[in-house]
KOLGU-4560 file (N, C-alpha, C; in nm, 3 decimals, padded with zeros to 5 digits):
<recs>
<n_xx: -00.094 n_yy: -01.036 n_zz: 01.279 ca_xx: -00.094 ca_yy: -00.937 ca_zz: 01.174 c_xx: -00.154 c_yy: -00.999 c_zz: 01.048 mol: A seq: 1 type: MET>
<n_xx: -00.217 n_yy: -00.919 n_zz: 00.970 ca_xx: -00.285 ca_yy: -00.965 ca_zz: 00.850 c_xx: -00.194 c_yy: -00.947 c_zz: 00.728 mol: A seq: 2 type: ARG>
<n_xx: -00.080 n_yy: -01.012 n_zz: 00.732 ca_xx: 00.019 ca_yy: -00.997 ca_zz: 00.626 c_xx: -00.029 c_yy: -01.057 c_zz: 00.494 mol: A seq: 3 type: LEU>
<n_xx: -00.085 n_yy: -01.176 n_zz: 00.501 ca_xx: -00.126 ca_yy: -01.245 ca_zz: 00.379 c_xx: -00.232 c_yy: -01.166 c_zz: 00.300 mol: A seq: 4 type: ARG>
<n_xx: -00.341 n_yy: -01.118 n_zz: 00.364 ca_xx: -00.438 ca_yy: -01.041 ca_zz: 00.285 c_xx: -00.380 c_yy: -00.912 c_zz: 00.226 mol: A seq: 5 type: PRO>
<n_xx: -00.291 n_yy: -00.848 n_zz: 00.300 ca_xx: -00.229 ca_yy: -00.725 ca_zz: 00.249 c_xx: -00.146 c_yy: -00.756 c_zz: 00.125 mol: A seq: 6 type: ILE>
<n_xx: -00.066 n_yy: -00.859 n_zz: 00.132 ca_xx: 00.019 ca_yy: -00.895 ca_zz: 00.018 c_xx: -00.063 c_yy: -00.944 c_zz: -00.101 mol: A seq: 7 type: LEU>
<n_xx: -00.168 n_yy: -01.021 n_zz: -00.074 ca_xx: -00.252 ca_yy: -01.071 ca_zz: -00.183 c_xx: -00.323 c_yy: -00.956 c_zz: -00.255 mol: A seq: 8 type: MET>
<n_xx: -00.374 n_yy: -00.860 n_zz: -00.180 ca_xx: -00.443 ca_yy: -00.746 ca_zz: -00.241 c_xx: -00.346 c_yy: -00.662 c_zz: -00.322 mol: A seq: 9 type: THR>
<n_xx: -00.231 n_yy: -00.634 n_zz: -00.264 ca_xx: -00.131 ca_yy: -00.554 ca_zz: -00.335 c_xx: -00.082 c_yy: -00.624 c_zz: -00.461 mol: A seq: 10 type: SER>
<n_xx: -00.060 n_yy: -00.752 n_zz: -00.451 ca_xx: -00.012 ca_yy: -00.828 ca_zz: -00.566 c_xx: -00.118 c_yy: -00.831 c_zz: -00.676 mol: A seq: 11 type: LEU>
<n_xx: -00.243 n_yy: -00.853 n_zz: -00.639 ca_xx: -00.351 ca_yy: -00.857 ca_zz: -00.739 c_xx: -00.365 c_yy: -00.722 c_zz: -00.809 mol: A seq: 12 type: ALA>
<n_xx: -00.360 n_yy: -00.615 n_zz: -00.732 ca_xx: -00.372 ca_yy: -00.481 ca_zz: -00.791 c_xx: -00.252 c_yy: -00.451 c_zz: -00.880 mol: A seq: 13 type: PHE>
<n_xx: -00.134 n_yy: -00.488 n_zz: -00.834 ca_xx: -00.012 ca_yy: -00.464 ca_zz: -00.911 c_xx: -00.014 c_yy: -00.543 c_zz: -01.042 mol: A seq: 14 type: THR>
<n_xx: -00.056 n_yy: -00.668 n_zz: -01.036 ca_xx: -00.064 ca_yy: -00.747 ca_zz: -01.158 c_xx: -00.175 c_yy: -00.698 c_zz: -01.250 mol: A seq: 15 type: LEU>
<n_xx: -00.274 n_yy: -00.632 n_zz: -01.193 ca_xx: -00.382 ca_yy: -00.576 ca_zz: -01.274 c_xx: -00.339 c_yy: -00.461 c_zz: -01.363 mol: A seq: 16 type: GLY>
<n_xx: -00.232 n_yy: -00.394 n_zz: -01.327 ca_xx: -00.184 ca_yy: -00.282 ca_zz: -01.409 c_xx: -00.072 c_yy: -00.324 c_zz: -01.506 mol: A seq: 17 type: VAL>
<n_xx: -00.036 n_yy: -00.450 n_zz: -01.506 ca_xx: 00.067 ca_yy: -00.497 ca_zz: -01.599 c_xx: 00.026 c_yy: -00.473 c_zz: -01.745 mol: A seq: 18 type: VAL>
<n_xx: -00.102 n_yy: -00.492 n_zz: -01.782 ca_xx: -00.138 ca_yy: -00.459 ca_zz: -01.921 c_xx: -00.108 c_yy: -00.314 c_zz: -01.959 mol: A seq: 19 type: PRO>
<n_xx: -00.117 n_yy: -00.223 n_zz: -01.862 ca_xx: -00.081 ca_yy: -00.085 ca_zz: -01.891 c_xx: 00.069 c_yy: -00.071 c_zz: -01.916 mol: A seq: 20 type: LEU>
<n_xx: 00.147 n_yy: -00.152 n_zz: -01.847 ca_xx: 00.293 ca_yy: -00.146 ca_zz: -01.865 c_xx: 00.337 c_yy: -00.198 c_zz: -02.001 mol: A seq: 21 type: LEU>
<n_xx: 00.266 n_yy: -00.296 n_zz: -02.053 ca_xx: 00.307 ca_yy: -00.357 ca_zz: -02.179 c_xx: 00.218 c_yy: -00.314 c_zz: -02.296 mol: A seq: 22 type: ILE>
<n_xx: 00.148 n_yy: -00.204 n_zz: -02.279 ca_xx: 00.056 ca_yy: -00.155 ca_zz: -02.382 c_xx: 00.131 c_yy: -00.118 c_zz: -02.509 mol: A seq: 23 type: ALA>
<n_xx: 00.063 n_yy: -00.136 n_zz: -02.619 ca_xx: 00.118 ca_yy: -00.094 ca_zz: -02.748 c_xx: 00.004 c_yy: -00.034 c_zz: -02.830 mol: A seq: 24 type: SER>
<n_xx: 00.040 n_yy: 00.042 n_zz: -02.929 ca_xx: -00.062 ca_yy: 00.101 ca_zz: -03.014 c_xx: -00.090 c_yy: 00.246 c_zz: -02.976 mol: A seq: 25 type: GLY>
<n_xx: -00.211 n_yy: 00.289 n_zz: -03.008 ca_xx: -00.250 ca_yy: 00.427 ca_zz: -02.984 c_xx: -00.249 c_yy: 00.458 c_zz: -02.835 mol: A seq: 26 type: ALA>
<n_xx: -00.196 n_yy: 00.570 n_zz: -02.801 ca_xx: -00.185 ca_yy: 00.620 ca_zz: -02.662 c_xx: -00.108 c_yy: 00.525 c_zz: -02.570 mol: A seq: 27 type: SER>
<n_xx: -00.018 n_yy: 00.446 n_zz: -02.625 ca_xx: 00.061 ca_yy: 00.353 ca_zz: -02.544 c_xx: 00.154 c_yy: 00.427 c_zz: -02.449 mol: A seq: 28 type: ALA>
<n_xx: 00.203 n_yy: 00.543 n_zz: -02.490 ca_xx: 00.294 ca_yy: 00.618 ca_zz: -02.402 c_xx: 00.223 c_yy: 00.663 c_zz: -02.276 mol: A seq: 29 type: GLU>
<n_xx: 00.101 n_yy: 00.709 n_zz: -02.290 ca_xx: 00.023 ca_yy: 00.753 ca_zz: -02.174 c_xx: -00.009 c_yy: 00.635 c_zz: -02.083 mol: A seq: 30 type: THR>
<n_xx: -00.052 n_yy: 00.525 n_zz: -02.143 ca_xx: -00.084 ca_yy: 00.406 ca_zz: -02.064 c_xx: 00.040 c_yy: 00.354 c_zz: -01.992 mol: A seq: 31 type: GLN>
<n_xx: 00.152 n_yy: 00.357 n_zz: -02.060 ca_xx: 00.276 ca_yy: 00.310 ca_zz: -01.999 c_xx: 00.316 c_yy: 00.399 c_zz: -01.881 mol: A seq: 32 type: HIS>
<n_xx: 00.299 n_yy: 00.530 n_zz: -01.896 ca_xx: 00.333 ca_yy: 00.622 ca_zz: -01.787 c_xx: 00.243 c_yy: 00.599 c_zz: -01.666 mol: A seq: 33 type: ALA>
<n_xx: 00.114 n_yy: 00.582 n_zz: -01.690 ca_xx: 00.021 ca_yy: 00.557 ca_zz: -01.579 c_xx: 00.052 c_yy: 00.423 c_zz: -01.514 mol: A seq: 34 type: ILE>
<n_xx: 00.074 n_yy: 00.321 n_zz: -01.597 ca_xx: 00.103 ca_yy: 00.188 ca_zz: -01.545 c_xx: 00.230 c_yy: 00.184 c_zz: -01.462 mol: A seq: 35 type: GLY>
<n_xx: 00.332 n_yy: 00.254 n_zz: -01.508 ca_xx: 00.458 ca_yy: 00.258 ca_zz: -01.434 c_xx: 00.440 c_yy: 00.326 c_zz: -01.299 mol: A seq: 36 type: THR>
<n_xx: 00.368 n_yy: 00.435 n_zz: -01.298 ca_xx: 00.346 ca_yy: 00.508 ca_zz: -01.173 c_xx: 00.269 c_yy: 00.423 c_zz: -01.072 mol: A seq: 37 type: SER>
<n_xx: 00.162 n_yy: 00.362 n_zz: -01.118 ca_xx: 00.079 ca_yy: 00.281 ca_zz: -01.028 c_xx: 00.154 c_yy: 00.158 c_zz: -00.981 mol: A seq: 38 type: VAL>
<n_xx: 00.221 n_yy: 00.090 n_zz: -01.073 ca_xx: 00.296 ca_yy: -00.031 ca_zz: -01.039 c_xx: 00.405 c_yy: -00.001 c_zz: -00.935 mol: A seq: 39 type: PHE>
<n_xx: 00.486 n_yy: 00.099 n_zz: -00.963 ca_xx: 00.594 ca_yy: 00.134 ca_zz: -00.870 c_xx: 00.538 c_yy: 00.184 c_zz: -00.737 mol: A seq: 40 type: ASP>
<n_xx: 00.431 n_yy: 00.261 n_zz: -00.742 ca_xx: 00.371 ca_yy: 00.312 ca_zz: -00.619 c_xx: 00.319 c_yy: 00.201 c_zz: -00.530 mol: A seq: 41 type: GLY>
<n_xx: 00.258 n_yy: 00.101 n_zz: -00.590 ca_xx: 00.206 ca_yy: -00.011 ca_zz: -00.510 c_xx: 00.320 c_yy: -00.092 c_zz: -00.449 mol: A seq: 42 type: MET>
<n_xx: 00.423 n_yy: -00.116 n_zz: -00.526 ca_xx: 00.537 ca_yy: -00.192 ca_zz: -00.473 c_xx: 00.606 c_yy: -00.114 c_zz: -00.362 mol: A seq: 43 type: ILE>
<n_xx: 00.633 n_yy: 00.013 n_zz: -00.389 ca_xx: 00.704 ca_yy: 00.095 ca_zz: -00.291 c_xx: 00.617 c_yy: 00.125 c_zz: -00.170 mol: A seq: 44 type: ILE>
<n_xx: 00.487 n_yy: 00.141 n_zz: -00.189 ca_xx: 00.398 ca_yy: 00.175 ca_zz: -00.079 c_xx: 00.362 c_yy: 00.058 c_zz: 00.011 mol: A seq: 45 type: GLY>
<n_xx: 00.360 n_yy: -00.061 n_zz: -00.043 ca_xx: 00.320 ca_yy: -00.178 ca_zz: 00.036 c_xx: 00.425 c_yy: -00.215 c_zz: 00.139 mol: A seq: 46 type: THR>
<n_xx: 00.548 n_yy: -00.209 n_zz: 00.101 ca_xx: 00.656 ca_yy: -00.252 ca_zz: 00.191 c_xx: 00.662 c_yy: -00.168 c_zz: 00.318 mol: A seq: 47 type: ILE>
<n_xx: 00.664 n_yy: -00.036 n_zz: 00.312 ca_xx: 00.663 ca_yy: 00.041 ca_zz: 00.436 c_xx: 00.533 c_yy: 00.027 c_zz: 00.515 mol: A seq: 48 type: PRO>
<n_xx: 00.422 n_yy: 00.010 n_zz: 00.444 ca_xx: 00.293 ca_yy: -00.003 ca_zz: 00.513 c_xx: 00.291 c_yy: -00.126 c_zz: 00.602 mol: A seq: 49 type: ALA>
<n_xx: 00.356 n_yy: -00.231 n_zz: 00.559 ca_xx: 00.359 ca_yy: -00.354 ca_zz: 00.639 c_xx: 00.427 c_yy: -00.329 c_zz: 00.773 mol: A seq: 50 type: ILE>
<n_xx: 00.525 n_yy: -00.242 n_zz: 00.776 ca_xx: 00.599 ca_yy: -00.217 ca_zz: 00.899 c_xx: 00.544 c_yy: -00.099 c_zz: 00.979 mol: A seq: 51 type: PHE>
<n_xx: 00.505 n_yy: 00.008 n_zz: 00.911 ca_xx: 00.467 ca_yy: 00.131 ca_zz: 00.981 c_xx: 00.326 c_yy: 00.128 c_zz: 01.038 mol: A seq: 52 type: PHE>
<n_xx: 00.232 n_yy: 00.065 n_zz: 00.972 ca_xx: 00.095 ca_yy: 00.064 ca_zz: 01.022 c_xx: 00.086 c_yy: -00.002 c_zz: 01.160 mol: A seq: 53 type: VAL>
<n_xx: 00.147 n_yy: -00.118 n_zz: 01.183 ca_xx: 00.141 ca_yy: -00.175 ca_zz: 01.319 c_xx: 00.211 c_yy: -00.087 c_zz: 01.423 mol: A seq: 54 type: PRO>
<n_xx: 00.319 n_yy: -00.021 n_zz: 01.385 ca_xx: 00.389 ca_yy: 00.067 ca_zz: 01.479 c_xx: 00.300 c_yy: 00.185 c_zz: 01.517 mol: A seq: 55 type: VAL>
<n_xx: 00.237 n_yy: 00.248 n_zz: 01.418 ca_xx: 00.147 ca_yy: 00.360 ca_zz: 01.446 c_xx: 00.028 c_yy: 00.315 c_zz: 01.529 mol: A seq: 56 type: PHE>
<n_xx: -00.027 n_yy: 00.198 n_zz: 01.500 ca_xx: -00.139 ca_yy: 00.145 ca_zz: 01.576 c_xx: -00.100 c_yy: 00.126 c_zz: 01.722 mol: A seq: 57 type: TYR>
<n_xx: 00.016 n_yy: 00.067 n_zz: 01.745 ca_xx: 00.063 ca_yy: 00.046 ca_zz: 01.881 c_xx: 00.080 c_yy: 00.178 c_zz: 01.954 mol: A seq: 58 type: PHE>
<n_xx: 00.138 n_yy: 00.277 n_zz: 01.887 ca_xx: 00.159 ca_yy: 00.408 ca_zz: 01.950 c_xx: 00.027 c_yy: 00.476 c_zz: 01.984 mol: A seq: 59 type: ASN>
<n_xx: -00.070 n_yy: 00.469 n_zz: 01.896 ca_xx: -00.200 ca_yy: 00.532 ca_zz: 01.923 c_xx: -00.270 c_yy: 00.462 c_zz: 02.039 mol: A seq: 60 type: VAL>
<n_xx: -00.270 n_yy: 00.332 n_zz: 02.041 ca_xx: -00.333 ca_yy: 00.258 ca_zz: 02.151 c_xx: -00.263 c_yy: 00.289 c_zz: 02.282 mol: A seq: 61 type: ILE>
<n_xx: -00.132 n_yy: 00.298 n_zz: 02.282 ca_xx: -00.058 ca_yy: 00.331 ca_zz: 02.404 c_xx: -00.093 c_yy: 00.470 c_zz: 02.453 mol: A seq: 62 type: THR>
<n_xx: -00.103 n_yy: 00.568 n_zz: 02.363 ca_xx: -00.140 ca_yy: 00.704 ca_zz: 02.403 c_xx: -00.282 c_yy: 00.709 c_zz: 02.458 mol: A seq: 63 type: MET>
<n_xx: -00.374 n_yy: 00.637 n_zz: 02.396 ca_xx: -00.512 ca_yy: 00.636 ca_zz: 02.445 c_xx: -00.519 c_yy: 00.574 c_zz: 02.583 mol: A seq: 64 type: VAL>
<n_xx: -00.446 n_yy: 00.467 n_zz: 02.607 ca_xx: -00.445 ca_yy: 00.404 ca_zz: 02.739 c_xx: -00.387 c_yy: 00.498 c_zz: 02.844 mol: A seq: 65 type: GLU>
<n_xx: -00.282 n_yy: 00.572 n_zz: 02.811 ca_xx: -00.224 ca_yy: 00.667 ca_zz: 02.906 c_xx: -00.322 c_yy: 00.778 c_zz: 02.939 mol: A seq: 66 type: LYS>
<n_xx: -00.393 n_yy: 00.827 n_zz: 02.838 ca_xx: -00.490 ca_yy: 00.935 ca_zz: 02.860 c_xx: -00.606 c_yy: 00.886 c_zz: 02.946 mol: A seq: 67 type: ILE>
<n_xx: -00.654 n_yy: 00.766 n_zz: 02.921 ca_xx: -00.766 ca_yy: 00.715 ca_zz: 03.000 c_xx: -00.723 c_yy: 00.684 c_zz: 03.143 mol: A seq: 68 type: THR>
<n_xx: -00.599 n_yy: 00.644 n_zz: 03.164 ca_xx: -00.551 ca_yy: 00.620 ca_zz: 03.300 c_xx: -00.540 c_yy: 00.749 c_zz: 03.379 mol: A seq: 69 type: ARG>
<n_xx: -00.501 n_yy: 00.859 n_zz: 03.313 ca_xx: -00.489 ca_yy: 00.987 ca_zz: 03.382 c_xx: -00.625 c_yy: 01.040 c_zz: 03.424 mol: A seq: 70 type: LYS>
<n_xx: -00.729 n_yy: 01.013 n_zz: 03.346 ca_xx: -00.862 ca_yy: 01.062 ca_zz: 03.377 c_xx: -00.925 c_yy: 00.987 c_zz: 03.493 mol: A seq: 71 type: LYS>
<n_xx: -00.887 n_yy: 00.863 n_zz: 03.515 ca_xx: -00.949 ca_yy: 00.784 ca_zz: 03.623 c_xx: -00.877 c_yy: 00.800 c_zz: 03.753 mol: A seq: 72 type: THR>
</recs>
């Protein structure tokens, strides 16, 4: 499984929005709202993706193999 690249990409993207989280000055409220949404979404979205994507991949491959066996 490609765990390390997934975590590195998610971490880099998440850290990239930290300036939006700590913004101050004009339109800081808007930047903070966007930063919070993106930051939380990446954290919350990465964890299930690590587990569910391999499960879905396995299920799809298994279904394709069953279908191809029935045709032959």
